[in-house]
C-alpha positions as CSV (number, residue, x, y, z in Angstrom):
1,M,-28.9,8.3,7.5
2,S,-31.5,11.0,8.2
3,A,-30.0,12.4,11.4
4,T,-28.3,15.8,11.3
5,R,-24.8,16.5,12.8
6,A,-26.4,19.1,15.2
7,D,-28.6,16.6,17.1
8,P,-28.8,13.1,15.6
9,R,-31.0,11.6,18.3
10,V,-34.3,9.9,17.9
11,R,-36.5,10.7,20.9
12,A,-37.7,7.8,23.1
13,P,-41.3,7.5,24.3
14,F,-41.7,8.3,28.0
15,G,-41.4,5.4,30.3
16,R,-40.7,1.7,30.1
17,R,-42.6,-0.5,27.7
18,A,-42.9,-4.2,27.0
19,A,-41.6,-5.9,23.8
20,T,-42.2,-9.5,22.9
21,V,-39.2,-11.7,22.2
22,T,-39.5,-13.2,18.7
23,G,-36.3,-15.1,18.4
24,A,-32.8,-15.7,19.6
25,E,-29.8,-16.8,17.5
26,R,-26.3,-17.9,18.5
27,H,-23.2,-16.7,16.7
28,G,-20.3,-18.3,18.6
29,P,-20.5,-16.9,22.2
30,Y,-22.9,-14.1,21.2
31,V,-26.7,-14.2,21.2
32,V,-28.7,-12.0,18.9
33,L,-32.0,-11.3,20.6
34,R,-35.0,-10.3,18.4
35,C,-38.1,-8.5,19.8
36,A,-41.2,-6.7,18.4
37,D,-41.4,-3.1,19.5
38,P,-44.5,-1.7,17.7
39,A,-44.8,1.2,20.2
40,G,-41.3,2.6,19.7
41,P,-39.7,4.7,16.9
42,R,-36.9,3.4,14.7
43,P,-33.6,4.2,16.3
44,A,-30.6,5.9,14.7
45,A,-27.4,3.9,14.4
46,G,-25.4,4.2,17.6
47,Q,-28.3,4.8,20.0
48,F,-29.0,2.4,22.8
49,Y,-31.7,0.9,25.0
50,M,-32.0,0.0,28.6
51,L,-33.1,-3.7,28.8
52,T,-34.5,-5.8,31.6
53,A,-36.2,-9.2,31.5
54,G,-39.9,-9.1,32.2
55,T,-39.7,-11.9,34.8
56,R,-37.0,-13.2,37.1
57,W,-35.0,-10.0,36.8
58,G,-33.0,-10.4,40.0
59,G,-30.5,-12.5,41.9
60,G,-29.8,-14.0,45.2
61,Q,-32.2,-15.6,47.8
62,D,-34.4,-12.5,47.9
63,E,-34.3,-12.0,44.1
64,R,-33.2,-8.4,44.5
65,P,-33.6,-6.7,41.1
66,F,-30.6,-6.1,38.8
67,L,-30.1,-2.7,37.4
68,P,-31.1,-2.3,33.7
69,R,-28.4,-3.1,31.2
70,A,-27.5,-0.7,28.3
71,F,-27.2,-2.2,24.8
72,S,-26.6,-0.6,21.5
73,V,-29.2,-1.7,19.0
74,L,-27.7,-4.1,16.4
75,R,-30.4,-3.8,13.7
76,A,-33.8,-2.2,13.2
77,A,-35.2,-2.8,9.7
78,V,-37.1,0.0,8.1
79,G,-40.8,-0.9,7.7
80,S,-40.6,-3.4,10.6
81,D,-41.2,-3.1,14.3
82,E,-38.4,-5.6,15.0
83,L,-35.3,-4.7,17.1
84,Q,-32.2,-6.8,17.4
85,F,-29.6,-6.7,20.2
86,M,-26.3,-8.5,20.5
87,L,-25.6,-10.0,23.9
88,E,-22.8,-12.0,25.5
89,D,-23.2,-13.9,28.8
90,V,-20.6,-12.2,31.1
91,G,-22.6,-12.2,34.4
92,P,-26.0,-12.9,36.0
93,G,-27.8,-10.0,34.3
94,T,-26.6,-10.7,30.8
95,R,-27.1,-14.4,31.4
96,R,-30.8,-13.8,32.2
97,L,-31.2,-11.8,29.0
98,C,-29.5,-14.6,27.0
99,E,-32.0,-17.1,28.4
100,L,-35.0,-15.3,27.0
101,E,-37.1,-17.3,24.6
102,P,-39.8,-16.4,22.0
103,G,-43.0,-15.3,23.6
104,E,-41.3,-14.0,26.8
105,E,-41.4,-10.3,27.7
106,L,-38.5,-7.9,27.4
107,L,-38.9,-4.5,29.1
108,L,-37.1,-1.6,27.4
109,V,-36.5,2.1,27.5
110,G,-35.2,3.8,24.3
111,P,-33.9,4.7,21.9
112,L,-31.6,6.8,24.0
113,G,-28.5,9.0,23.4
114,R,-26.8,10.5,20.4
115,G,-25.8,8.1,17.6
116,F,-23.5,8.3,14.6
117,V,-24.0,10.9,11.8
118,A,-23.1,10.6,8.2
119,P,-19.5,11.0,7.2
120,R,-18.2,14.4,6.1
121,E,-18.4,15.2,2.4
122,G,-15.6,13.6,0.4
123,R,-14.7,11.0,3.0
124,R,-15.5,7.3,2.9
125,A,-16.9,5.5,6.0
126,L,-14.4,3.1,7.7
127,L,-16.2,1.0,10.3
128,V,-14.1,-0.4,13.1
129,G,-15.3,-2.8,15.8
130,G,-14.1,-5.1,18.5
131,G,-16.0,-7.9,20.3
132,V,-19.6,-6.9,21.2
133,G,-18.7,-3.4,20.0
134,I,-19.5,-4.5,16.5
135,A,-23.2,-4.2,17.4
136,P,-23.9,-0.5,16.4
137,L,-21.8,-0.9,13.3
138,A,-24.3,-3.4,11.8
139,I,-27.2,-0.9,11.9
140,L,-24.8,1.9,10.8
141,Q,-23.9,-0.2,7.7
142,D,-27.6,-0.7,7.0
143,Q,-28.3,3.0,7.3
144,L,-25.4,4.4,5.4
145,P,-26.3,5.3,1.8
146,Q,-22.9,4.4,0.4
147,T,-20.7,1.3,0.6
148,S,-18.5,1.1,3.7
149,T,-15.4,-0.7,4.6
150,V,-15.7,-2.9,7.7
151,L,-12.8,-3.9,9.9
152,L,-13.4,-6.2,12.9
153,G,-11.2,-7.5,15.7
154,F,-11.8,-10.5,18.0
155,R,-9.8,-12.5,20.5
156,D,-10.2,-15.9,18.7
157,G,-12.1,-17.8,16.0
158,A,-15.1,-18.6,18.3
159,H,-15.7,-14.9,18.9
160,A,-15.0,-14.1,15.2
161,A,-18.3,-15.8,14.4
162,G,-19.9,-12.5,15.2
163,S,-18.4,-11.0,12.0
164,Q,-21.2,-12.8,10.1
165,L,-23.5,-10.1,11.3
166,L,-22.0,-7.5,9.0
167,A,-21.5,-7.6,5.2
168,D,-18.0,-8.2,3.7
169,P,-15.8,-7.6,6.8
170,R,-12.1,-7.9,7.1
171,V,-11.3,-9.7,10.3
172,A,-8.3,-9.8,12.7
173,T,-7.9,-12.2,15.6
174,D,-5.4,-12.1,18.5
175,D,-4.5,-15.7,17.9
176,G,-4.6,-15.7,14.1
177,S,-7.2,-18.4,13.9
178,V,-9.3,-16.3,11.5
179,G,-8.1,-13.6,9.2
180,H,-5.2,-11.3,10.1
181,R,-3.1,-12.3,13.1
182,G,-2.9,-9.2,15.2
183,L,-4.9,-6.2,16.1
184,V,-7.7,-4.6,14.1
185,T,-5.7,-1.4,14.2
186,D,-3.2,-3.1,11.8
187,L,-6.0,-3.3,9.3
188,I,-6.8,0.4,9.8
189,E,-3.2,1.3,9.0
190,Q,-3.4,-0.7,5.8
191,E,-6.7,0.9,4.7
192,L,-5.4,4.5,5.4
193,A,-2.2,3.8,3.6
194,A,-4.2,2.9,0.5
195,D,-6.7,5.8,0.8
196,P,-6.5,8.3,3.7
197,H,-9.7,10.1,2.8
198,A,-11.8,8.4,5.4
199,E,-13.8,9.0,8.5
200,L,-13.6,6.3,11.2
201,F,-16.7,5.0,13.0
202,A,-15.6,2.8,15.9
203,C,-17.0,0.9,18.9
204,G,-15.2,-1.7,21.1
205,P,-13.1,-2.1,24.2
206,P,-11.3,1.0,25.6
207,P,-7.8,0.1,24.5
208,M,-9.0,-0.3,20.9
209,L,-10.9,3.0,21.0
210,E,-7.9,4.8,22.5
211,A,-5.8,3.4,19.6
212,V,-8.3,4.7,17.1
213,R,-8.5,8.1,18.8
214,A,-4.7,8.4,18.8
215,L,-4.6,7.4,15.1
216,C,-7.2,10.0,14.2
217,A,-5.2,12.7,16.1
218,D,-1.9,11.7,14.5
219,R,-3.3,11.7,11.0
220,A,-5.8,14.5,11.4
221,I,-8.6,12.2,10.4
222,P,-12.2,12.7,11.7
223,G,-13.6,9.9,13.8
224,Q,-16.8,9.1,15.8
225,L,-16.3,6.8,18.8
226,A,-19.2,4.9,20.5
227,L,-18.0,4.7,24.1
228,E,-19.1,2.4,26.9
229,S,-19.6,3.4,30.6
230,G,-21.7,2.1,33.5
231,M,-25.3,3.2,33.1
232,A,-28.0,2.8,35.7
233,C,-30.8,5.0,34.4
234,G,-30.0,5.9,30.7
235,Y,-31.4,9.4,30.9
236,G,-29.0,11.5,32.9
237,A,-30.4,11.3,36.4
238,C,-27.7,9.1,38.2
239,F,-24.5,10.6,36.8
240,G,-23.1,7.1,36.7
241,C,-21.7,7.4,33.1
242,V,-19.7,10.6,33.3
243,V,-16.7,10.8,31.1
244,A,-14.0,13.4,30.8
245,T,-13.6,15.3,27.5
246,R,-11.7,18.4,26.3
247,D,-15.0,20.3,26.9
248,G,-15.3,19.1,30.5
249,Y,-17.3,16.2,31.9
250,L,-20.2,14.8,30.0
251,R,-23.0,12.3,30.8
252,L,-22.5,9.6,28.1
253,C,-26.2,8.6,28.1
254,L,-27.2,12.1,27.1
255,D,-24.2,13.6,25.2
256,G,-23.1,10.3,23.8
257,P,-22.6,7.4,23.6
258,V,-21.1,8.6,20.2
259,L,-18.6,11.4,20.6
260,E,-16.2,13.0,18.1
261,A,-12.7,11.6,18.6
262,A,-11.2,15.1,18.6
263,R,-13.2,15.9,21.8
264,L,-11.5,13.2,23.8
265,G,-8.1,13.5,25.4
266,R,-7.8,9.8,26.1
267,V,-10.2,6.9,26.2
268,R,-10.0,5.0,29.5
């Protein structure tokens, strides 16, 4: 990872640009959308893009436009202009994005925000994800120079199909249909019991992130958490993604989405 701890962001070109969809693959309930973005820089792991469909980006009788949707980049191969995003149909906006087919146009702004930085010296990388939160861990695994341990949690076997997007993961499912029956935090405890010299990199639902934050605090282990919050613009104008930290309120799209676990009092 080339980013520095001081300011790891890759700067986005000004304005929205068009990218051509080159493919879409299903992994259980998830869709991996591929697009060609020759006009944009390669993102750092943990950065995000604001996405809209080039056509039919609206709903209702008058087709009022949806707000853009923020998505962490799943993968961005070095030497290629391809970007990959992991989507799940959870409403009309994400449904439209999941419908996109090769040759259609995807409008995007990005890469935005601050991403992950390399683990501190002497600590191994422990990647922890839940649900669609596994997306930024895939590009992080690609960019880390050393081997990392990957722990992923899903609600059931269907959703656990997303684990195929990362190399050599250990999986936990709520219903026990795949891997460990229970929470992904159970797997974290096992890993840290075997070797506590780790730095946690996590993204997932708020209850999972809060459990990771508390674990880092209890064990005095550093962690980097990729948070989620409602974003309408992606560049700090709307103040829709403000989160509370020990340092005061931050706009997640500018000061995050990745924050040090120690800066957070509680993940909500």
